[in-house]
Structure formats: C-alpha cells, structure tokens
C-alpha positions in Angstrom: 61.1 0.6 31.8 60.7 3.9 29.7 63.5 2.2 27.3 61.6 -1.4 27.2 58.4 0.9 25.9 60.9 2.7 23.3 61.8 -0.3 22.2 59.0 -1.9 21.7 57.0 1.5 20.0 60.0 1.0 17.8 59.5 -2.5 16.6 55.7 -1.6 16.0 56.2 1.2 14.1 58.7 -0.8 11.5 56.3 -3.5 11.4 53.6 -1.0 10.4 56.0 0.4 7.6 56.9 -2.8 6.2 53.3 -4.1 6.4 51.9 -0.7 4.5 52.5 -1.7 1.3 50.5 -5.1 1.6 48.0 -3.7 3.4 47.5 -0.9 0.9 47.6 -3.5 -1.8 45.0 -6.0 -0.6 42.7 -2.9 0.0 43.2 -1.6 -3.5 42.6 -5.1 -4.9 39.2 -5.4 -2.9 38.4 -2.3 -4.5 39.2 -2.6 -7.9 37.4 -6.1 -7.5 34.2 -4.7 -6.4 34.2 -1.6 -8.8 34.9 -3.8 -11.9 32.8 -3.1 -14.8 33.0 -6.3 -16.6 30.8 -9.2 -15.7 30.6 -12.8 -16.5 27.8 -13.9 -18.4 26.1 -17.2 -17.7 23.4 -16.9 -20.2 24.9 -14.8 -23.1 29.0 -14.8 -24.4 31.2 -11.9 -23.8 30.0 -9.9 -27.3 26.3 -10.3 -26.1 27.0 -9.3 -22.8 28.5 -6.0 -24.2 24.7 -5.8 -26.2 22.9 -5.9 -23.2 25.1 -3.3 -21.1 24.5 -0.7 -23.7 20.6 -1.3 -24.2 20.1 -1.3 -20.4 21.7 1.7 -20.1 20.6 3.2 -22.8 16.8 2.4 -21.4 17.3 3.4 -18.1 20.6 6.0 -18.2 22.6 7.4 -15.1 20.3 10.8 -14.2 20.3 12.2 -11.1 19.2 8.6 -9.8 21.4 5.4 -10.8 21.4 3.9 -14.0 20.8 0.4 -15.2 24.4 -0.7 -15.1 25.0 1.0 -11.8 22.1 -1.3 -10.1 24.1 -4.1 -12.0 20.5 -4.7 -14.3 22.4 -6.2 -16.8 24.1 -8.8 -14.5 20.3 -9.6 -13.1 18.8 -10.2 -16.7 21.5 -12.7 -17.4 20.6 -14.6 -14.5 16.9 -14.7 -15.1 17.2 -15.2 -18.5 19.5 -18.3 -17.9 17.4 -19.8 -14.4 13.7 -18.2 -15.4 13.0 -19.0 -19.0 11.9 -22.1 -20.4 14.1 -24.4 -23.1 12.1 -22.7 -25.6 12.4 -19.2 -24.6 15.9 -19.5 -24.0 16.1 -20.7 -27.6 14.3 -18.0 -29.3 16.0 -15.4 -26.7 19.3 -16.3 -28.1 18.5 -16.5 -31.6 17.4 -12.6 -31.1 20.4 -11.8 -29.3 22.6 -13.3 -32.0 20.5 -11.6 -34.9 21.3 -8.5 -32.9 24.8 -9.1 -31.9 25.5 -9.4 -35.8 23.6 -6.4 -36.8 25.5 -4.4 -34.0 29.1 -5.6 -34.6 29.4 -4.2 -37.9 29.4 -0.7 -36.0 31.7 -1.9 -33.1 28.7 -1.9 -30.5 28.7 1.5 -30.7 25.9 3.3 -28.6 24.9 5.1 -31.7 24.3 1.8 -32.9 22.7 0.8 -30.2 20.1 3.7 -29.9 19.8 3.1 -33.5 18.8 -0.6 -33.7 16.2 0.4 -30.2 14.4 3.5 -32.5 14.1 0.9 -35.3 12.0 -1.4 -33.5 10.6 0.6 -30.9 9.6 3.4 -33.2 8.5 1.5 -36.0 4.9 2.1 -37.4 2.3 0.7 -34.8 1.2 -1.9 -37.7 4.4 -3.1 -38.1 4.8 -4.0 -34.0 1.4 -5.6 -33.9 2.4 -7.6 -36.9 5.8 -8.6 -34.8 3.4 -9.1 -31.6 0.9 -11.6 -33.3 3.7 -13.6 -34.5 5.3 -13.8 -30.7 1.9 -14.7 -29.5 1.6 -17.5 -32.4 4.9 -18.6 -31.8 6.3 -18.1 -35.2 9.7 -16.7 -35.1 10.7 -17.4 -38.6 11.7 -14.2 -39.4 14.8 -12.3 -37.9 13.1 -9.2 -37.3 10.8 -10.6 -35.4 13.5 -12.7 -33.2 15.4 -9.0 -32.4 11.8 -7.4 -31.5 11.3 -10.3 -29.0 14.6 -10.0 -27.6 14.6 -6.5 -27.0 11.3 -6.2 -25.9 12.4 -8.9 -23.3 15.1 -7.0 -22.5 13.3 -4.0 -21.9 10.5 -5.6 -20.0 13.2 -7.2 -17.7 15.3 -4.1 -17.2 12.4 -2.0 -16.1 10.7 -4.5 -13.9 14.4 -5.3 -12.0 14.6 -1.2 -11.8 11.8 -0.8 -10.0 12.5 -3.9 -7.9 16.1 -3.0 -7.2 16.9 -2.5 -3.5 18.0 1.2 -3.9 15.2 2.0 -5.7 12.5 0.6 -3.4 14.3 1.9 -0.4 15.2 5.4 -1.4 13.1 6.4 -4.8 10.1 4.6 -4.3 9.8 4.9 -0.4 6.1 5.7 0.7 4.4 6.8 4.1 1.7 3.3 5.0 -0.4 6.1 6.6 -0.1 9.3 4.9 -0.2 11.9 7.5 -0.5 12.3 11.3 -3.9 11.4 13.0 -5.2 14.1 14.7 -8.4 12.6 16.5 -10.0 16.1 17.8 -10.2 18.8 15.0 -11.7 22.3 15.5 -13.7 22.3 12.1 -14.8 25.8 12.9 -11.0 27.0 12.7 -10.0 25.0 9.6 -12.9 26.2 7.6 -13.0 29.9 8.5 -16.5 29.6 10.1 -19.1 27.9 12.0 -21.1 24.9 11.6 
C-alpha cells in the first residue's frame, strides 16, 4: 500500500514538473496582457492616441495618487468621443486633433512638446482665449488655432471629469461620511463650555 502511494506521488510530481512551464507562461501572458501600456483606439488613430496619452498624463500626472494613464483615462476619452459626440462635434474634434498631432509630430511627440502646446493655449492672454471661446460658441472653426484650442479644451475637461468619476478616486480619495459625526443625544453643556448655563 505504501508503494502505491509513493508511485502515485511520483507520477503527480512528474506531471507538475512537466506542466509548470506551461502554467507559468499562461500566468505571465495574463499579466502582460493586463499591464499593457498600449491600447487600441476607436475614435483616434495610433499617433493621435499617443498624443492623448501624453496630454492626459501632463494634465493629471502620477503623484501619491494614480495618474491619468493608470486610471485608463485616455481609453475612456477615446470611447466617450466615439460614442457620445454628435457627428459635427466628432468632425471638429478630429480636425483639431489632426492639427495638434501635426504640431507635435515635428518633435516626435515628446513630453516637452506636449507641455509647450498646452502652455501655448491654456496660458495664452485672456483676450486670445476669449476669442477662441467666442469662435467655438459661434461654431466658426475656420482658424486652425481655434480647432486646436477646442480639441485641447475638450480633452482637458473630459480628463478631469473622468478622473473625478473614476472608481478608485470615488472610493479611495473622495470618500466621505454622509453623517459627519456620531450622534450624541445627551450632552452635558456645563462640561462642554466650562461654565454652567
């Protein structure tokens, strides 16, 4: 009887040894799929997806809290633009993205170039930004600068909105107690105030 147990254990150990490399490769492939940094865009093309990645990470970089990339905000923006915008809005966003991509492509989409682009538009003089907004409100997108400003403004707004509404931020950062303290029915006010009423 002891010999049968020993033989079955030897057989199992050989089976585990033979299956171990396969199991580890399956486990590793699952981890690399889950931790992939690249994503397949729906609304944008590959170059534009790189631009969205860089811009959202500059808007909300990783600090002691996760950044935009960790919370998959670029993917969310891509999907929301594809699903939620009207055809007219999609056309103007695409035109603005094409203009921004052509500006950034000259510098190989470096983070510095993206930062410079954001500073150019969002730190522009107040009059210039008001002129951009007036053109956007009127629906006149004949100026490439207005198209880029509209694109960057939409990306910034959606980045912040998605960040604040993400599951992690909602559960870990913006968590609040709806009743801001314990109920204390009978409080001795003499002791609280230091004198008697």
